[in-house]
N, C-alpha and C positions, 0 to 999 in steps of 0.2 A: 270145858274140855273140847278141843278141836277134833272134828271128824275128818278122816282122810277120805279122798274121793273113792278109793277102792272099797273101804268099809261101807260107805253110803251106797255105792253101786251094788254091792252084794245085798245089802238090806233091801234096796228098792227092787232088785231082781227077785229076791225071795218073796216079797210081798206080792209082786205081780204074778209069780208062779202059784202062790196060794190062791189068789183071786181067780186065775185061769183054771187051776186044777180042782178047786172046791166042788164045782158041779159034777165032776166025774168021780170024786172020792167020797163025798158025803152022801148019806141016804136021802137027805132033803136039801134043796138048794138054799144057799145063804139068802137072807133078806136083801132086797135091792140096795138099801142104804149101807149094809155091811160090805157088800161086794163093791159098791162105789167107793167106800172109805179105803178098802184095800187097794183098789186101782189108783185112787187119788194119792194115798201115802206112798205107794210104790213109784208112781210117776214123779211125784214131788222129790223123793229121795234120789231118783236117777237124774232129775234136772239139777238138783243142788250139787250132786257129784260132778256133773258136767261143768257147772259154774266154777267149782273148786279146781277142777282139772285145768280149765282155761286160765283162771286168774291166779291160782295157787296162793303163795304167800303174799302176792301183790294185791290181794283183795282189799279194796279201800273201805274205810268206814264211811258209808253213804251219808251219814249225819255228822261228819267230822267237824264242820265249821259251826255247828249249833252249840249253844251252851248246855252244860249238864242239866241245869234247871229246866230248860226247854225240852230236852230229851225225856227227862223224868215225867214232866207234865204230859207230853205226847203219849208216852207209854201208859200212864194212868188213864188217859182219855180214850186210847185206841184199843187196848187189849180187852177190857170188859165187853165192849160192844161186839168185838169179833167172836168172843166166846159165846155171847148171847146169840149171835147170828148162827153159829154152828148148832147150838141147842134148838133154836127156833126152826131152823131148816129141818132137822131130824124130826122134831115134833110135828111140823107141818106136813111132811111127807107121810108120816105114820097116821095122823088124824084124817087126812084127806081120803084115806081108804075106807073110812067108816062114816063119812058125812054125805048126806044127800041134798040138803037144802042149799040152793045156789048162793044165797047171801052169806051163809055160814062158810061155804067152800071158798068164796072170795076173801072173806076175812081171814081164814086160816092160811090160805095161799099167800097172803100178803104179810104174814107174821114175821118173816125174816127181813122185811124192808126197813122198819124203824131202827134196828141195830146197825144196819149198813149206813143209814143216814147219820147216825151218831158217829160212826167211824169216819165217814167223809167229813163231818164237822171237825173232828180231831185233826185230820190231815190238813184241812184248810186253815185251821188256827195255827198249826205248826208252820206251814208255809208263810202265813202272814207275819208271824213273829220271828222268823229266821232272819239271819243277816243277808246281805246282798248276794254273796257267793252261793249260799245254800239255796236262796230263791232262784238263782240262775240255774243251778243244777236241777232243781225241781221242775222249773219251767221247761227246760230242754227235755227232761225225761218224760214229762206228761205230753209234750208236743209229739215226741217220737212215738210214744205208745198209742196216742190217739190216731196219728197218721197210719201207723202199721196196722192196727185193728180195723180202721175204716177201710183201708185199701184191701185187706183180706176179706172183709165182709162184702165189699163192692164186687170183688172178683168172684166170690162164692155166689152172690146174687145173679151175676151174669151166667155162671155155670148152671145155676138152678133154672134160670129162664130158658137156657138152651137144652134143658133136660139131660145134662151130663151128670149132675148129682141130684139127689133128692133128700134134703135135710128138713125134718119137721121144724116148723116155725118156733115151737116152744123150746126145742133143744138149741136152736140158733140164738134165740133171745136170751136164754138163761146164761149163756157162756160169754156174753159181751163183757160184763164187768170183770169176771175172773181173767179173761184174756187181756184186758186193759191193765189189770193189776200185775199180771205176770210180765207183760212186755215193759211196763213202767219200771218194775224192779230190776229187770235185766238192763234196761237203758240207763237207769240211775247208777248201777254199778260201773257200767262202761264210761259214762260221762264223769263220774266222780274221780275216776283214774286220771283223767286229763288235768284235773285241778289239784291232784295230790302232790 
């Protein structure tokens, strides 16, 4: 079932309103991970609504030139690690609140890394086994995403050095991968349109 941009925008706005209003309406604040999930899903729905509004029915299949067998294998190899990543992240955040030993905190903090490594492996296998056109689309999208995020982080570093902004290092580090993924996805949609 296709979602319309308006419905997704309403859903995203509703989730963000719940996230923003929850501290004022509930007797106890939501746990951080629940609040983060609401903000993330709301922001994601708004972002996807914007993509649909811009591309509309011209939204290309970003994997159009790959074979159905390759797409199925990619889905089989990519989705389970991403589900494991979400679960591992939630467990890690929850467990870290009750662990004191440094070695155990390090182990628990790194719990989400192996699933992401498996997801990256699935991506690399997909690109390696794709045809030349799909590889070109992937290369251009990855190049654009890497350049965009690197430029953004470089600019933020200079602003931080000038004491214009103050972003904690842990927050900055943890957002590198999601920002690369987001900009890669948007770049891939745009680049795939050129070859459609």
